C-alpha positions as a Python dict, from the first residue, in 0.01 Angstrom:
ca = {
    (1, 'M'): (0, 0, 0),
    (2, 'R'): (57, 334, 170),
    (3, 'V'): (324, 593, 244),
    (4, 'I'): (466, 499, 583),
    (5, 'A'): (620, 821, 718),
    (6, 'G'): (699, 1181, 646),
    (7, 'S'): (495, 1460, 490),
    (8, 'L'): (284, 1217, 284),
    (9, 'K'): (228, 967, 565),
    (10, 'G'): (-84, 756, 527),
    (11, 'R'): (-147, 836, 160),
    (12, 'R'): (-267, 527, -26),
    (13, 'L'): (-87, 434, -344),
    (14, 'K'): (-250, 256, -635),
    (15, 'A'): (-133, -98, -699),
    (16, 'P'): (-76, -232, -1050),
    (17, 'A'): (-372, -378, -1238),
    (18, 'W'): (-150, -620, -1433),
    (19, 'E'): (57, -930, -1361),
    (20, 'G'): (432, -927, -1314),
    (21, 'L'): (475, -624, -1088),
    (22, 'R'): (554, -696, -723),
    (23, 'P'): (544, -381, -509),
    (24, 'T'): (775, -370, -208),
    (25, 'S'): (576, -456, 105),
    (26, 'D'): (509, -185, 363),
    (27, 'K'): (712, -383, 618),
    (28, 'L'): (1019, -412, 395),
    (29, 'R'): (989, -46, 289),
    (30, 'E'): (979, 55, 655),
    (31, 'T'): (1291, -155, 728),
    (32, 'L'): (1472, 0, 431),
    (33, 'F'): (1391, 357, 527),
    (34, 'N'): (1472, 301, 894),
    (35, 'I'): (1823, 210, 773),
    (36, 'L'): (1841, 503, 528),
    (37, 'T'): (1706, 766, 771),
    (38, 'P'): (2040, 945, 830),
    (39, 'R'): (2095, 974, 453),
    (40, 'I'): (1751, 1067, 321),
    (41, 'V'): (1695, 1439, 391),
    (42, 'G'): (1817, 1638, 92),
    (43, 'A'): (1924, 1323, -95),
    (44, 'R'): (1919, 1278, -470),
    (45, 'V'): (1755, 938, -521),
    (46, 'F'): (1743, 701, -820),
    (47, 'D'): (1450, 456, -810),
    (48, 'G'): (1527, 182, -1065),
    (49, 'Y'): (1265, -74, -1167),
    (50, 'A'): (1030, 177, -1004),
    (51, 'G'): (700, -6, -1069),
    (52, 'T'): (444, 179, -858),
    (53, 'G'): (693, 445, -747),
    (54, 'A'): (640, 351, -381),
    (55, 'L'): (1011, 359, -289),
    (56, 'G'): (1075, 695, -452),
    (57, 'I'): (754, 846, -316),
    (58, 'E'): (851, 727, 33),
    (59, 'A'): (1189, 895, -16),
    (60, 'L'): (1022, 1224, -120),
    (61, 'S'): (786, 1200, 177),
    (62, 'R'): (1083, 1166, 411),
    (63, 'G'): (1270, 1467, 271),
    (64, 'A'): (1465, 1357, -37),
    (65, 'A'): (1542, 1656, -262),
    (66, 'T'): (1481, 1475, -590),
    (67, 'V'): (1387, 1131, -720),
    (68, 'T'): (1447, 992, -1067),
    (69, 'F'): (1203, 707, -1135),
    (70, 'V'): (1302, 458, -1408),
    (71, 'D'): (1094, 172, -1545),
    (72, 'R'): (1072, 29, -1897),
    (73, 'D'): (697, -45, -1881),
    (74, 'R'): (481, 246, -2001),
    (75, 'R'): (204, 129, -1765),
    (76, 'A'): (443, 165, -1470),
    (77, 'G'): (534, 518, -1581),
    (78, 'A'): (166, 610, -1592),
    (79, 'L'): (105, 449, -1251),
    (80, 'I'): (399, 639, -1097),
    (81, 'A'): (264, 966, -1239),
    (82, 'E'): (-83, 885, -1104),
    (83, 'N'): (53, 801, -756),
    (84, 'L'): (260, 1121, -748),
    (85, 'A'): (-43, 1328, -850),
    (86, 'H'): (-260, 1155, -589),
    (87, 'C'): (-1, 1248, -325),
    (88, 'G'): (9, 1609, -447),
    (89, 'V'): (373, 1590, -554),
    (90, 'T'): (426, 1841, -835),
    (91, 'S'): (805, 1886, -842),
    (92, 'G'): (1133, 1725, -741),
    (93, 'Y'): (1105, 1423, -966),
    (94, 'A'): (1160, 1288, -1316),
    (95, 'I'): (1010, 977, -1472),
    (96, 'I'): (1220, 800, -1735),
    (97, 'R'): (1078, 520, -1947),
    (98, 'G'): (1357, 283, -2039),
    (99, 'H'): (1593, 13, -1923),
    (100, 'V'): (1761, 84, -1591),
    (101, 'D'): (2112, -3, -1709),
    (102, 'R'): (2085, 229, -2011),
    (103, 'A'): (1941, 510, -1799),
    (104, 'L'): (2234, 478, -1558),
    (105, 'V'): (2483, 498, -1846),
    (106, 'D'): (2306, 804, -1987),
    (107, 'L'): (2301, 969, -1645),
    (108, 'R'): (2670, 892, -1598),
    (109, 'A'): (2743, 1063, -1930),
    (110, 'A'): (2541, 1362, -1807),
    (111, 'A'): (2755, 1364, -1490),
    (112, 'S'): (2451, 1301, -1269),
    (113, 'R'): (2528, 1184, -918),
    (114, 'F'): (2293, 1019, -671),
    (115, 'D'): (2318, 982, -295),
    (116, 'I'): (2093, 675, -294),
    (117, 'V'): (2028, 426, -575),
    (118, 'L'): (1737, 189, -514),
    (119, 'L'): (1714, -120, -737),
    (120, 'D'): (1414, -351, -719),
    (121, 'P'): (1434, -582, -1023),
    (122, 'P'): (1176, -858, -1073),
    (123, 'Y'): (1228, -1148, -831),
    (124, 'E'): (1160, -1395, -1109),
    (125, 'S'): (1504, -1330, -1256),
    (126, 'R'): (1606, -1620, -1473),
    (127, 'R'): (1942, -1793, -1469),
    (128, 'G'): (2192, -1567, -1641),
    (129, 'D'): (2017, -1251, -1522),
    (130, 'A'): (2251, -1246, -1221),
    (131, 'D'): (2527, -1117, -1451),
    (132, 'R'): (2293, -849, -1581),
    (133, 'I'): (2205, -742, -1226),
    (134, 'G'): (2578, -724, -1152),
    (135, 'D'): (2616, -493, -1454),
    (136, 'V'): (2333, -273, -1324),
    (137, 'I'): (2491, -256, -977),
    (138, 'A'): (2825, -165, -1136),
    (139, 'A'): (2659, 110, -1344),
    (140, 'A'): (2486, 237, -1030),
    (141, 'G'): (2823, 256, -856),
    (142, 'E'): (2942, 484, -1135),
    (143, 'V'): (2670, 743, -1065),
    (144, 'L'): (2704, 748, -685),
    (145, 'A'): (2798, 1068, -511),
    (146, 'P'): (3076, 1040, -253),
    (147, 'E'): (2940, 852, 49),
    (148, 'G'): (2645, 728, -164),
    (149, 'I'): (2478, 390, -132),
    (150, 'V'): (2318, 136, -368),
    (151, 'V'): (2041, -86, -232),
    (152, 'L'): (1936, -402, -416),
    (153, 'E'): (1607, -567, -318),
    (154, 'H'): (1592, -933, -415),
    (155, 'A'): (1452, -1271, -327),
    (156, 'R'): (1616, -1409, -13),
    (157, 'R'): (1696, -1735, -193),
    (158, 'W'): (1909, -1547, -449),
    (159, 'S'): (2265, -1451, -356),
    (160, 'A'): (2353, -1095, -446),
    (161, 'P'): (2705, -1038, -585),
    (162, 'D'): (2972, -944, -330),
    (163, 'A'): (3102, -681, -569),
    (164, 'A'): (3014, -535, -906),
    (165, 'G'): (3236, -279, -1077),
    (166, 'P'): (3330, -20, -815),
    (167, 'A'): (3047, -123, -578),
    (168, 'R'): (3122, -349, -281),
    (169, 'Q'): (2864, -519, -59),
    (170, 'V'): (2865, -373, 292),
    (171, 'R'): (2547, -514, 447),
    (172, 'E'): (2256, -749, 391),
    (173, 'V'): (1924, -750, 576),
    (174, 'T'): (1659, -1019, 532),
    (175, 'S'): (1286, -996, 596),
    (176, 'G'): (1054, -1283, 509),
    (177, 'D'): (1121, -1395, 151),
    (178, 'S'): (1307, -1074, 66),
    (179, 'A'): (1653, -934, 122),
    (180, 'L'): (1812, -591, 97),
    (181, 'T'): (2177, -584, -4),
    (182, 'F'): (2367, -257, 43),
    (183, 'Y'): (2667, -149, -164),
    (184, 'E'): (2913, 137, -132),
    (185, 'V'): (3197, 257, -350),
    (186, 'R'): (3531, 303, -180),
    (187, 'R'): (3707, 580, -365),
    (188, 'S'): (4083, 609, -335),
    (189, 'H'): (4220, 947, -230),
    (190, 'F'): (4547, 1018, -406),
}
C-alpha cells in the first residue's frame, strides 16, 4: 500500500497487523481520487472508518487543507498516527477515536463543515446495518459544505441507499468487488 500521487507520492503505508481491517486498494483509491481531483485542493476532508488512514493521507498528499480521521479502534488510531509520521505529516489533521455517526453529530453541533466526506465501513456489514449506514450518510450530509460530496465505499454486491437524510445519490462507480457511491445535498435557495 502506497501513496499514489501528490507531494507524498510513493510513500509506503503500514498495513494493519490484525484481522478485520480491509484497506482500500491502490487501484480503487486511484479511481476515487481521479474523480475527486477538481475538488481536492484546499478541501476539508472527513475520513470515516479511517483504518490505516490511506484515504485521508492521499487527500493530504494531493492538496487537501485538513483531514479529520475517525475510527473507533484504538489500534487504527495508532496506525494512522504512525503512517502520518512516516510520511512526515505534522499538521493539517485530527484523529478522533470513536464511532463515525457520533463524531458526525458532534461535528455538526460544532458547526464543522467538510467539502469531502469519505466513508469506508467494513464490507462484512450484517443485515440491518444498511439502516445504520443510511443514518451515517444522512449525518454526513448534515456536515457538508455547499457543493460538498459524500463518498461511500462498499461491496459491489450491496446496494447503497438512493437517499439518506438530505443526501441524494448522484453517481456510482464499480471496480472489481467494490463500488463507490457518491452523494450530494441539494440545498434550496429561498
